[in-house]
Every structure is written in C-alpha cells, then in structure tokens.
N, C-alpha and C positions, 0 to 999 in steps of 0.2 A: 431622584434622589431618598431615601428611607435608609433608616435603620433596622436591621431584626432582632430578633430575639438573642443574640450571640453580641450583641455593641459591634454589630459588623457593617459597615457604609456598602449601599445593592443598589443596582440599578433596575429600573422594572424594563423588560421588553417583549419582545418575541418570537419564536419562531417557526418554519414552515406556513410563512406568509400569516402569522397570526391566528394559526394552528395551535398553538403549546403557547403557552403565556409561560414567561420566562424571565425571572428575578436572578439577579446573579452578582455575586462582590462589586463595588468600583474601581478596586485597587488590585490587586496579586494574579490569580490564577483566571483570566477571564476567557469565556467559549470564542472559538471561531467558528469556523469551516468544518471541523474532525470529528466532534461529536453527529453530526447531523450526517455526514457519509458516513462515518461507522453504525451510525442506527441505518441506513437503508442498506448496510452489508449480510445484516443478521438477515438468516431464512425461517425466522420464524416466521409459526401458525397462530391461526388464533387458540385458546385456552393453553396454550403450553406455556412454558419455565423458564427466564432467561435469567441470566447474574452478568452483574456489571462489575469489574473493579475500579474503581479511583474512579466513583459515579459523581466527583464533582458537586454542581450544583443540580444532577440530573439532567442534561439535557440530550445525550444519546440514550438515555433510559424515557423518557420523556416523547422523544421523535418517534423511539422504535415502538411506542405504545400508545402515539397518535395513528400509528401504520398500518397496526395487527390490535384491534380489539379482543376483547378479554383476556389478555397476557397475566401472568403472574410474574411479576417482577422483584426483583432484590438487587438496590445498589447500596455496594460498599465501597465506605468511604473513612479515611482515617482524620482529617481533619475532624474539628468537632462544630463548626459555624458552619462548616458547605455541609455536612451532614443535615445537618436545620434547614439550612436553606431547602438541600436536596426535599426534606419530608416537606415544609411550606410548598414547594412548587408545584408537589406530586398533589396536595391537597388543594391545591388553587385549579388547577387541571382535573377533580376530579377524577381525580384516577385512583381508586381506591384497589388495584390487583397490587400497587408498588409499594413497594416497604423500600426503607432504609437503613440501613444498618451501619454501625460505629465502630472500624475496628479496623488492623490491617490486612489485608486481603490476601497475605500471605502465608497468616495465622490460622485464620477467622477457618471455625470445620460450620457448612449450613447442610449438613445430609438431617437434620430436624425438617427442616423448609422442604427442602427435596430428595424424601429417600431414595427413590431412585436415579437423583440424579438430575441436574437442569440438560434440558433440550438443548439450549445454547449458550454459552460466556463469552465476552468481551470485552475491550477492555482497552484507552488509549492512555501504554506505560507508560512510565519516565524514561526519558530518553538520551536529556541532553550529557555529554560525555563528560566524563568527571574531574576533569580538567582542564575544562570549559570557564568562561566569566562568568562569577555568580552573578544571580540577578541581586541588583541591591533590596528585593520586595520579597522577604523569608517566605511567603504561602507559596508563592510562583517558585522561587528555589527548589523550594521541598517538593510539590506538585512534579515537577518536571528533570529534576539531575535522577540519572540514571547509568545503566551501565550493561554490559552482555552478561553478566552476571541476575541482576536486577530483572533482566526479561525473562530469562530459564525458571526463577524465582515465580515470578507471577504464572505465564505459562505453566508451571504444576501447576499450583494451586488452583488457579483457574480450571484446567483442564482435568485436575483431581477428582471436581465437582459436577463433571457431565458425564451423563451418562451414554450409552457405548450405541454409535453411529451418530452420537450431539456435534454440534459447531465452537471450534472455539474458530474467535474473529480478534483481530488486530489494526487498528490503523497506525503508522508508525514511518519514520525518514528513511526515504528510501537508501540510504550507507547502512542500516542495519537489516536490510532483506538474508543476508548469510545469516549472521546471529537470531534472528525471529526464527529459520528455518528448521535450525539446529534445535532453538530453546524449545519452539511446536514439536519435534521428533521427540526427544527426551520424555515430555510430556505425555506422549504417547497419542497425541492426533497429529497424524501424519498430516501435512502441507499439500492441499490439492488445488487452493486456489491463487494466485497472484495478481490485484488487480492495478494498474498502475494510475496514480491521478497524476494527468497533465498540468505546468500551469497554462499554457495557451499550447497550440500546433509547433511544433518542431523545437519545443523546451521538454528538457531531463524534467521527469519526474522528479518532487523530491517528499513527499508521499507516498507510500502504499498501502495499499489493505492485503492482510494477508487471512485466511482460513485453512484450516486445516479440521479432521473429521476422526471424532476418537473410536478409536482400534480400525483403524479403514487401510486398505490397500489403494485405494484411490489413486491416481496418477497426478503428478503438480500439471496444474493447467497454468499457464501465464496469455491472460486474458488482456485485450484488446485496452481496455482503461480506457479511462474518463477526461476530455479533455473540457477544463473547469472555467476558461476565458476567451474571448473572441481578441482579436487583434487589436481592439478601440478599449480593451480593460471588460466588459460590461458578460458577466456568464453566459456561455455557451445553451442551447435552449436543451443537450440533455442535461445540464448541468441544472438550469433554471427546472427540469422537474424532479429533480433527484431536492433540492435544496427548497423549491420554495411550494413544490405539489404533494409533497414524502413518498414519492416513486422508489422504488426497491432498484438496488442495482445488480447489475445480470451477474450475479457471481458466476452462475450457469453450474452448480456440484451435483452430483451423480455419486450417490455415496455405493459403494463395493463391501 
C-alpha cells in the first residue's frame, strides 16, 4: 500500500496476468472484471484513436492498449485523484500514446485531439438507481450512482465525438438494456450487438456489453455471450482467454 500525489491510499496489482501494472484506490471505487471485459469488446486496430468516459484509474484503457499496439487514447475522469492515478498507471506501463484528461465527460469537447472524431468510444457508465441505498464511501457513490437520463447524456457526449462508422461500447447491468439501446439510438449510434455475460451456465446475465455504430443501419444482433464461471467457481476457458490472455470478445459487427 502507498500514498499517491493526491494523498490517496492505493494498492499495487496487475491485470491480464501481469501484462498490465495497475494501482488503484485502497477504498472507494475499485476495478473488478468490468473494465477488462469492456476493453475486450472494443474493435480497435493498431494506430486508431479511442476515447474512454469515466476512466477511473485507467484499467479498461490500459487493457485495450496492451491488446492493441500503437493506439492513441484519451481517458476522461472527473475525480482528480483517480485522474492522477490513471496518468501514473499509463506512465508505469510506458503507454505514451495514452493521455488522461480531468473533466466531466458530458461537457468536455475533444475535437482538437481527434479532429475527424475518435474511431471508438467506450465506458462503464454510472448505473445504480437513484433510489437505491447510497454507498458510505463518497467516491464510490459518485462513480456508481446514475439514471436513465445520465445514460442518455453519456451516450450523446461520447457518441458525438465518434467518427462515422466508429463504435460506441458500454458495459451495463442487464436490467438497463432497454434504456441503453434507447440512449445509443438517440446518440446516432445504432445498437448493433448485445453480448450477455453469464455468471454461470444456466444463470441469468447480470451484465451485458452493448455496441453501436455511428450513422449505421446495421441490424441489432443478440450474440451468444460469454459464460464467466464454471460450476466450481473457477473461470471458464473462454473467460480465462479474455481476463488473463487479453483475447478480444467476438462482437462480430459488420458495419453497413
């Protein structure tokens, strides 16, 4: 455990079986599987530009850059301590193509960074219902508390900075599927693929990945999904390939 420049207690660890060095807050908003799975769903290619909203300490952005060499990426984070930590994580992993910008994703304009628009944008947006029990940890509460209106605002802000035929990808709870599809549609990023994340075989999905394409008429596809755990609690072989080996998820999009 150590203290970063923002007087935040942090713990040091790694992602992708050690390929990514990763420090995160000891308390508050800590990364789980979501950012690794989100990064695996982004259809980026070497040399493209990517934008992450609410990057936190940079887990998803770092995992994507570890899988796809030569990316230029921007992570936007409202919390100054997390933004500083994300910047330090990028430096620790020698990801010189990644930058962290502190600000509100719904109001920030980055047209000067990517004049033609980003190739891809992605996020794990706030989603806890407004009426739910608040977290006693202020940072976690701020990072997770959301609403359907906030989802619309995030989709509009991120989708507005994506170039034509670029992608917008969210990882969200399954119960928000209808709101997420509507938000992407309103943002001009037609939903093209939904990939359920099954906790175990035969269990209902708690999380889903939703991907849309800017200015596209591609039909919506419900993909087979990814089963995360075996009955004994260990990860499935397919999940291991993503979470440890950095494999991409088969979103199988065909932009129209």
